[in-house]
Every structure is written in structure tokens, then in C-alpha cells.
ROLO-18224 format. One record per atom (N, C-alpha, C): residue number from 1; residue in one letter; chain; x, y, z. Coordinates in pm, 1 decimal, decimal comma, always signed. Example, Ala and Ser with C-alpha at 12.3 -4.5 7.8 and 13.67 -1.06 7.14 Angstrom:
2
ATOM   num   residuo   cadena          u          v          w
ATOM     1         a        A    +1319,0     -569,0     +780,0
ATOM     1         a        A    +1230,0     -450,0     +780,0
ATOM     1         a        A    +1320,0     -330,0     +780,0
ATOM     2         s        A    +1285,0     -225,0     +708,0
ATOM     2         s        A    +1367,0     -106,0     +714,0
ATOM     2         s        A    +1290,0       +3,0     +787,0
! end
This chain:
101
ATOM   num   residuo   cadena          u          v          w
ATOM     1         m        A   +14916,4   +10088,3   +10058,6
ATOM     1         m        A   +14781,2   +10003,3   +10051,8
ATOM     1         m        A   +14672,6   +10031,2   +10080,2
ATOM     2         p        A   +14536,5   +10061,9   +10014,1
ATOM     2         p        A   +14466,2   +10053,2   +10015,1
ATOM     2         p        A   +14402,8   +10077,3   +10174,4
ATOM     3         a        A   +14314,4   +10190,3   +10199,9
ATOM     3         a        A   +14208,1   +10142,5   +10334,9
ATOM     3         a        A   +14114,8   +10084,0   +10294,9
ATOM     4         m        A   +14052,8    +9953,8   +10360,6
ATOM     4         m        A   +14010,1    +9904,8   +10380,3
ATOM     4         m        A   +13815,0    +9939,3   +10449,6
ATOM     5         e        A   +13764,5    +9949,4   +10291,9
ATOM     5         e        A   +13660,1    +9983,0   +10321,4
ATOM     5         e        A   +13587,9    +9980,9   +10505,8
ATOM     6         t        A   +13444,1    +9992,7   +10534,9
ATOM     6         t        A   +13345,3   +10030,7   +10632,1
ATOM     6         t        A   +13248,9    +9914,3   +10550,1
ATOM     7         p        A   +13200,3    +9785,8   +10566,3
ATOM     7         p        A   +13073,2    +9753,5   +10515,9
ATOM     7         p        A   +12923,6    +9832,5   +10617,2
ATOM     8         i        A   +12854,1    +9873,9   +10522,4
ATOM     8         i        A   +12758,6    +9967,3   +10559,7
ATOM     8         i        A   +12599,0    +9839,8   +10664,0
ATOM     9         t        A   +12598,1    +9854,6   +10717,7
ATOM     9         t        A   +12465,0    +9776,8   +10798,2
ATOM     9         t        A   +12381,3    +9818,2   +10860,2
ATOM    10         e        A   +12279,6    +9835,1   +10830,2
ATOM    10         e        A   +12114,6    +9905,6   +10902,7
ATOM    10         e        A   +12121,7    +9851,3   +11007,8
ATOM    11         k        A   +12093,1   +10021,2   +11095,6
ATOM    11         k        A   +12046,9    +9986,0   +11207,6
ATOM    11         k        A   +11907,9    +9906,5   +11221,7
ATOM    12         p        A   +11922,4    +9819,7   +11369,6
ATOM    12         p        A   +11737,6    +9771,0   +11370,9
ATOM    12         p        A   +11720,7    +9856,7   +11393,4
ATOM    13         d        A   +11528,9    +9848,8   +11369,4
ATOM    13         d        A   +11397,7    +9950,2   +11344,2
ATOM    13         d        A   +11358,5    +9919,3   +11534,6
ATOM    14         v        A   +11443,9   +10030,3   +11598,6
ATOM    14         v        A   +11400,1    +9975,0   +11751,7
ATOM    14         v        A   +11287,0   +10037,7   +11758,8
ATOM    15         g        A   +11157,6   +10012,7   +11823,8
ATOM    15         g        A   +11084,9   +10103,8   +11834,2
ATOM    15         g        A   +11003,4   +10056,0   +11763,2
ATOM    16         l        A   +11005,4    +9964,8   +11671,5
ATOM    16         l        A   +10903,9    +9934,8   +11565,5
ATOM    16         l        A   +10826,9    +9771,0   +11553,5
ATOM    17         a        A   +10753,1    +9749,7   +11546,2
ATOM    17         a        A   +10718,5    +9652,7   +11576,6
ATOM    17         a        A   +10759,3    +9521,8   +11430,8
ATOM    18         k        A   +10714,3    +9408,9   +11425,5
ATOM    18         k        A   +10673,1    +9372,8   +11277,1
ATOM    18         k        A   +10595,4    +9335,1   +11245,0
ATOM    19         p        A   +10656,8    +9369,9   +11167,3
ATOM    19         p        A   +10499,7    +9355,0   +11005,8
ATOM    19         p        A   +10386,2    +9213,1   +11074,6
ATOM    20         k        A   +10243,8    +9239,3   +11012,8
ATOM    20         k        A   +10193,9    +9134,0   +11132,6
ATOM    20         k        A   +10063,8    +9164,0   +11078,0
ATOM    21         f        A    +9969,4    +9043,4   +11069,0
ATOM    21         f        A    +9830,3    +8968,9   +10964,9
ATOM    21         f        A    +9751,0    +9011,0   +11143,4
ATOM    22         e        A    +9624,0    +9125,5   +11078,5
ATOM    22         e        A    +9602,1    +9143,4   +11282,8
ATOM    22         e        A    +9435,2    +9042,2   +11184,2
ATOM    23         l        A    +9352,6    +8971,6   +11272,1
ATOM    23         l        A    +9245,7    +8906,7   +11174,3
ATOM    23         l        A    +9090,1    +8930,6   +11349,3
ATOM    24         y        A    +9006,2    +8954,1   +11225,6
ATOM    24         y        A    +8909,9    +9019,8   +11301,7
ATOM    24         y        A    +8766,9    +9012,3   +11245,0
ATOM    25         k        A    +8658,1    +9040,4   +11318,2
ATOM    25         k        A    +8528,3    +8960,1   +11246,8
ATOM    25         k        A    +8493,5    +9175,8   +11202,4
ATOM    26         d        A    +8406,3    +9179,1   +11125,8
ATOM    26         d        A    +8331,0    +9284,0   +11077,8
ATOM    26         d        A    +8256,6    +9325,3   +11065,9
ATOM    27         k        A    +8171,9    +9395,1   +11108,3
ATOM    27         k        A    +7995,3    +9430,9   +11151,5
ATOM    27         k        A    +7915,5    +9335,6   +11108,5
ATOM    28         s        A    +7912,0    +9287,1   +10989,4
ATOM    28         s        A    +7781,0    +9157,4   +10940,1
ATOM    28         s        A    +7919,6    +9000,5   +11005,6
ATOM    29         e        A    +7967,2    +9031,7   +11092,1
ATOM    29         e        A    +8012,4    +8935,9   +11148,8
ATOM    29         e        A    +8133,1    +8791,4   +11049,1
ATOM    30         k        A    +8149,6    +8855,6   +10958,6
ATOM    30         k        A    +8145,2    +8773,8   +10857,6
ATOM    30         k        A    +8356,7    +8833,2   +10879,4
ATOM    31         f        A    +8472,9    +8727,8   +10904,0
ATOM    31         f        A    +8574,1    +8716,1   +10941,2
ATOM    31         f        A    +8673,5    +8810,9   +10828,7
ATOM    32         r        A    +8752,4    +8859,0   +10882,2
ATOM    32         r        A    +8872,5    +8946,4   +10760,1
ATOM    32         r        A    +8967,4    +8949,7   +10826,4
ATOM    33         f        A    +9098,5    +9020,3   +10773,4
ATOM    33         f        A    +9242,0    +8997,3   +10777,7
ATOM    33         f        A    +9297,6    +9183,2   +10695,3
ATOM    34         r        A    +9382,7    +9227,5   +10758,1
ATOM    34         r        A    +9472,8    +9271,4   +10769,0
ATOM    34         r        A    +9606,0    +9293,9   +10757,1
ATOM    35         l        A    +9704,5    +9295,0   +10653,3
ATOM    35         l        A    +9817,3    +9319,3   +10701,4
ATOM    35         l        A    +9846,3    +9443,0   +10743,6
ATOM    36         k        A    +9982,8    +9462,6   +10812,2
ATOM    36         k        A   +10018,2    +9609,3   +10889,4
ATOM    36         k        A   +10147,5    +9604,5   +10888,7
ATOM    37         a        A   +10193,4    +9732,7   +10821,5
ATOM    37         a        A   +10353,1    +9709,0   +10801,6
ATOM    37         a        A   +10444,4    +9751,4   +10982,1
ATOM    38         r        A   +10569,0    +9759,9   +10950,2
ATOM    38         r        A   +10618,4    +9758,2   +11048,6
ATOM    38         r        A   +10557,1    +9910,4   +11185,8
ATOM    39         n        A   +10544,5   +10017,3   +11032,7
ATOM    39         n        A   +10466,7   +10135,7   +11149,9
ATOM    39         n        A   +10329,6   +10135,5   +11119,5
ATOM    40         g        A   +10306,5   +10050,6   +11166,5
ATOM    40         g        A   +10092,7    +9995,8   +11163,0
ATOM    40         g        A   +10034,1   +10040,1   +11057,2
ATOM    41         e        A   +10101,8   +10111,5   +10974,5
ATOM    41         e        A   +10017,9   +10119,9   +10828,1
ATOM    41         e        A    +9995,2   +10013,3   +10772,0
ATOM    42         i        A    +9816,8    +9997,3   +10730,3
ATOM    42         i        A    +9739,6    +9909,2   +10647,1
ATOM    42         i        A    +9768,3    +9903,0   +10568,6
ATOM    43         i        A    +9879,9    +9780,1   +10500,5
ATOM    43         i        A    +9850,6    +9761,0   +10386,5
ATOM    43         i        A    +9820,2    +9666,4   +10313,3
ATOM    44         a        A    +9724,3    +9570,5   +10297,7
ATOM    44         a        A    +9687,8    +9519,2   +10265,6
ATOM    44         a        A    +9546,9    +9453,6   +10369,7
ATOM    45         t        A    +9446,1    +9423,0   +10258,7
ATOM    45         t        A    +9346,6    +9412,3   +10369,9
ATOM    45         t        A    +9270,8    +9240,3   +10288,6
ATOM    46         g        A    +9189,6    +9174,1   +10372,0
ATOM    46         g        A    +9135,7    +9037,8   +10296,8
ATOM    46         g        A    +9016,2    +9054,2   +10308,2
ATOM    47         e        A    +8944,7    +8958,6   +10159,6
ATOM    47         e        A    +8787,9    +8981,5   +10183,9
ATOM    47         e        A    +8761,9    +8947,7   +10306,8
ATOM    48         a        A    +8618,4    +8949,7   +10281,1
ATOM    48         a        A    +8532,3    +8828,3   +10411,2
ATOM    48         a        A    +8528,1    +8683,6   +10393,2
ATOM    49         y        A    +8572,9    +8643,6   +10481,6
ATOM    49         y        A    +8525,7    +8490,3   +10463,0
ATOM    49         y        A    +8369,8    +8461,9   +10595,6
ATOM    50         n        A    +8361,7    +8361,8   +10584,1
ATOM    50         n        A    +8245,0    +8296,8   +10702,8
ATOM    50         n        A    +8295,8    +8240,6   +10795,9
ATOM    51         s        A    +8402,8    +8192,5   +10734,8
ATOM    51         s        A    +8447,1    +8113,2   +10876,9
ATOM    51         s        A    +8654,3    +8169,1   +10890,6
ATOM    52         k        A    +8683,3    +8110,1   +11068,1
ATOM    52         k        A    +8837,0    +8193,2   +11044,8
ATOM    52         k        A    +8864,1    +8114,9   +11079,9
ATOM    53         e        A    +8841,1    +7948,7   +10931,6
ATOM    53         e        A    +8964,7    +7909,2   +10923,4
ATOM    53         e        A    +8993,9    +7933,4   +10785,9
ATOM    54         g        A    +8856,5    +7951,5   +10696,8
ATOM    54         g        A    +8896,1    +8031,8   +10575,3
ATOM    54         g        A    +8954,0    +8136,0   +10578,5
ATOM    55         c        A    +8981,8    +8222,6   +10657,5
ATOM    55         c        A    +9034,4    +8365,3   +10666,9
ATOM    55         c        A    +9170,0    +8304,2   +10657,3
ATOM    56         l        A    +9223,4    +8223,1   +10788,8
ATOM    56         l        A    +9325,7    +8204,7   +10800,7
ATOM    56         l        A    +9418,9    +8092,1   +10680,7
ATOM    57         n        A    +9319,0    +7988,3   +10587,3
ATOM    57         n        A    +9334,4    +8033,4   +10461,3
ATOM    57         n        A    +9410,5    +8087,6   +10371,9
ATOM    58         g        A    +9314,1    +8243,5   +10351,5
ATOM    58         g        A    +9401,8    +8294,6   +10296,3
ATOM    58         g        A    +9497,9    +8392,0   +10379,1
ATOM    59         i        A    +9567,2    +8398,0   +10480,5
ATOM    59         i        A    +9637,6    +8470,6   +10469,5
ATOM    59         i        A    +9732,5    +8381,6   +10433,3
ATOM    60         e        A    +9770,7    +8285,6   +10471,9
ATOM    60         e        A    +9855,3    +8151,6   +10359,5
ATOM    60         e        A    +9860,5    +8137,2   +10296,0
ATOM    61         s        A    +9765,3    +8194,9   +10135,6
ATOM    61         s        A    +9793,9    +8195,3   +10088,5
ATOM    61         s        A    +9792,7    +8311,3   +10014,1
ATOM    62         m        A    +9812,9    +8416,0   +10071,8
ATOM    62         m        A    +9892,2    +8553,9   +10115,3
ATOM    62         m        A   +10010,2    +8526,7   +10110,7
ATOM    63         k        A   +10104,3    +8488,7   +10182,6
ATOM    63         k        A   +10172,2    +8492,4   +10256,2
ATOM    63         k        A   +10296,8    +8366,8   +10150,5
ATOM    64         r        A   +10203,8    +8285,8   +10084,9
ATOM    64         r        A   +10267,5    +8167,0    +9972,8
ATOM    64         r        A   +10248,6    +8246,9    +9844,1
ATOM    65         n        A   +10177,5    +8340,0    +9806,7
ATOM    65         n        A   +10182,5    +8380,6    +9718,1
ATOM    65         n        A   +10269,4    +8530,2    +9672,7
ATOM    66         a        A   +10233,2    +8615,7    +9750,1
ATOM    66         a        A   +10292,5    +8730,2    +9730,7
ATOM    66         a        A   +10445,8    +8731,9    +9688,7
ATOM    67         p        A   +10518,9    +8651,0    +9763,6
ATOM    67         p        A   +10647,7    +8629,8    +9747,8
ATOM    67         p        A   +10691,7    +8664,7    +9570,7
ATOM    68         t        A   +10649,1    +8613,7    +9524,1
ATOM    68         t        A   +10640,4    +8569,1    +9343,7
ATOM    68         t        A   +10524,6    +8605,8    +9240,3
ATOM    69         a        A   +10466,9    +8715,5    +9301,2
ATOM    69         a        A   +10349,5    +8756,7    +9254,7
ATOM    69         a        A   +10390,9    +8878,2    +9177,2
ATOM    70         a        A   +10379,5    +8894,4    +9058,5
ATOM    70         a        A   +10411,7    +8985,0    +8911,0
ATOM    70         a        A   +10333,9    +9049,4    +8948,6
ATOM    71         i        A   +10377,3    +9251,9    +8925,9
ATOM    71         i        A   +10359,7    +9339,3    +8915,8
ATOM    71         i        A   +10273,0    +9410,3    +8776,6
ATOM    72         v        A   +10141,1    +9399,7    +8791,3
ATOM    72         v        A   +10088,9    +9459,4    +8611,3
ATOM    72         v        A   +10058,0    +9550,4    +8638,0
ATOM    73         e        A   +10058,1    +9659,9    +8597,7
ATOM    73         e        A    +9958,4    +9702,4    +8540,1
ATOM    73         e        A    +9840,6    +9757,4    +8499,4
ATOM    74         v        A    +9783,2    +9787,8    +8509,0
ATOM    74         v        A    +9632,4    +9784,6    +8399,7
ATOM    74         v        A    +9572,4    +9901,8    +8379,6
ATOM    75         e        A    +9485,0    +9910,0    +8271,8
ATOM    75         e        A    +9444,1   +10062,2    +8221,2
ATOM    75         e        A    +9374,5   +10075,0    +8339,5
ATOM    76         p        A    +9347,5   +10256,2    +8329,4
ATOM    76         p        A    +9172,2   +10201,5    +8423,7
ATOM    76         p        A    +9051,0   +10204,5    +8337,6
ATOM    77         v        A    +8973,4   +10184,4    +8380,4
ATOM    77         v        A    +8821,6   +10166,1    +8361,4
ATOM    77         v        A    +8793,3   +10267,1    +8319,3
ATOM    78         v        A    +8678,7   +10238,9    +8189,2
ATOM    78         v        A    +8602,0   +10421,1    +8187,2
ATOM    78         v        A    +8571,3   +10339,7    +8181,9
ATOM    79         t        A    +8400,3   +10448,6    +8244,7
ATOM    79         t        A    +8252,7   +10468,1    +8279,8
ATOM    79         t        A    +8178,2   +10497,6    +8213,1
ATOM    80         r        A    +8064,5   +10441,8    +8069,5
ATOM    80         r        A    +7979,1   +10594,0    +8046,0
ATOM    80         r        A    +7947,7   +10681,4    +8146,7
ATOM    81         v        A    +7959,0   +10824,1    +8101,6
ATOM    81         v        A    +7873,4   +10914,3    +8131,1
ATOM    81         v        A    +7761,9   +10934,0    +8125,6
ATOM    82         r        A    +7699,6   +10940,8    +8279,3
ATOM    82         r        A    +7523,3   +10945,2    +8192,0
ATOM    82         r        A    +7504,3   +11112,7    +8160,0
ATOM    83         s        A    +7360,7   +11139,0    +8081,4
ATOM    83         s        A    +7367,9   +11303,4    +8026,9
ATOM    83         s        A    +7320,0   +11319,8    +8135,7
ATOM    84         t        A    +7283,3   +11462,3    +8182,6
ATOM    84         t        A    +7290,0   +11540,2    +8279,1
ATOM    84         t        A    +7121,8   +11645,3    +8227,6
ATOM    85         k        A    +7095,9   +11598,3    +8125,5
ATOM    85         k        A    +6998,0   +11635,8    +8055,9
ATOM    85         k        A    +6882,5   +11535,0    +8103,8
ATOM    86         p        A    +6779,9   +11632,7    +8138,8
ATOM    86         p        A    +6631,7   +11533,2    +8207,8
ATOM    86         p        A    +6549,1   +11475,3    +8085,8
ATOM    87         r        A    +6523,3   +11365,2    +8125,7
ATOM    87         r        A    +6427,5   +11230,7    +8036,2
ATOM    87         r        A    +6304,3   +11318,8    +7987,2
ATOM    88         t        A    +6305,2   +11239,6    +7892,1
ATOM    88         t        A    +6171,0   +11279,2    +7819,1
ATOM    88         t        A    +6059,8   +11112,0    +7863,6
ATOM    89         p        A    +5940,1   +11161,6    +7939,3
ATOM    89         p        A    +5866,2   +11048,0    +8045,6
ATOM    89         p        A    +5834,6   +10983,7    +7863,6
ATOM    90         r        A    +5837,8   +10806,8    +7871,3
ATOM    90         r        A    +5788,0   +10691,9    +7741,4
ATOM    90         r        A    +5661,3   +10730,5    +7764,0
ATOM    91         t        A    +5597,3   +10695,6    +7672,7
ATOM    91         t        A    +5527,4   +10694,3    +7685,0
ATOM    91         t        A    +5425,1   +10541,4    +7645,0
ATOM    92         t        A    +5307,9   +10515,6    +7729,9
ATOM    92         t        A    +5279,4   +10341,6    +7734,6
ATOM    92         t        A    +5172,5   +10355,7    +7655,4
ATOM    93         r        A    +5210,1   +10158,1    +7615,5
ATOM    93         r        A    +5083,6   +10184,8    +7479,6
ATOM    93         r        A    +4996,9   +10107,6    +7549,7
ATOM    94         t        A    +4869,2   +10110,8    +7486,5
ATOM    94         t        A    +4757,0   +10075,3    +7523,4
ATOM    94         t        A    +4730,5    +9957,8    +7377,0
ATOM    95         k        A    +4646,9    +9828,4    +7475,0
ATOM    95         k        A    +4614,4    +9704,8    +7422,2
ATOM    95         k        A    +4458,2    +9805,3    +7275,0
ATOM    96         k        A    +4431,3    +9795,0    +7230,1
ATOM    96         k        A    +4336,9    +9840,0    +7113,9
ATOM    96         k        A    +4243,0    +9693,7    +7122,0
ATOM    97         k        A    +4119,5    +9732,1    +7195,2
ATOM    97         k        A    +3954,0    +9681,6    +7194,7
ATOM    97         k        A    +3890,7    +9621,3    +7008,3
ATOM    98         t        A    +3877,6    +9491,7    +7091,3
ATOM    98         t        A    +3862,6    +9478,2    +6915,8
ATOM    98         t        A    +3710,1    +9468,2    +6883,6
ATOM    99         g        A    +3671,7    +9506,8    +7029,0
ATOM    99         g        A    +3528,2    +9487,9    +7001,4
ATOM    99         g        A    +3443,5    +9371,1    +7021,1
ATOM   100         m        A    +3538,4    +9233,2    +6975,3
ATOM   100         m        A    +3470,9    +9096,7    +6995,0
ATOM   100         m        A    +3508,1    +9059,6    +7116,6
ATOM   101         q        A    +3377,1    +8975,2    +7189,4
ATOM   101         q        A    +3396,1    +8946,2    +7307,6
ATOM   101         q        A    +3403,0    +8813,8    +7313,8
! end
């Protein structure tokens, strides 16, 4: 008779807090939020909101949309590299006087 396998169970995270959204005001007095993981690491941040209500709506939107969000890899943005050689000054155009006044 084969021995029964014991199911592997995860140990509870002792001493680790639950993930949480933190709501705060930034230096410009705008409302923002950040999502902290169980280990305290910030894993997401929100934009600046003028009102606390708007910020709370942003949190609710993230909670609602994140579980079904697709993972999309994007190409890096290529920026134009500026030349390091000095620019030659532009000449200024002046209007010719016609002699008539």
C-alpha cells in the first residue's frame, strides 16, 4: 500500500504586516498614495491628487483594475543625442533702410 503524501502548506508570515495603501500629503500639499508590500517595500505609487476623495478613488481604481491588468513589455524610448561641439552664433538680420520716410 503506497504511503500517503502529506500536503505542503505555507507557514504563516509571522511578524510581517499585511500589504497596505498609505495615503499622505506631499510637499506641495497634494494627496498621494503608495502601496507597500508585506516587507515594507514600496511597490507602487500614485499620482498627485487635489483632493483626498480623488486620491481614495485612485486607490479603489488600482484595487479594481490591477488583478486583470495585462503585462506589456514596451520598447525603450530613444531620445535624440545633442552634439557636444559648440554652436556657432546665429547672425542677426537687420532691415534695410529704403531712404524714404
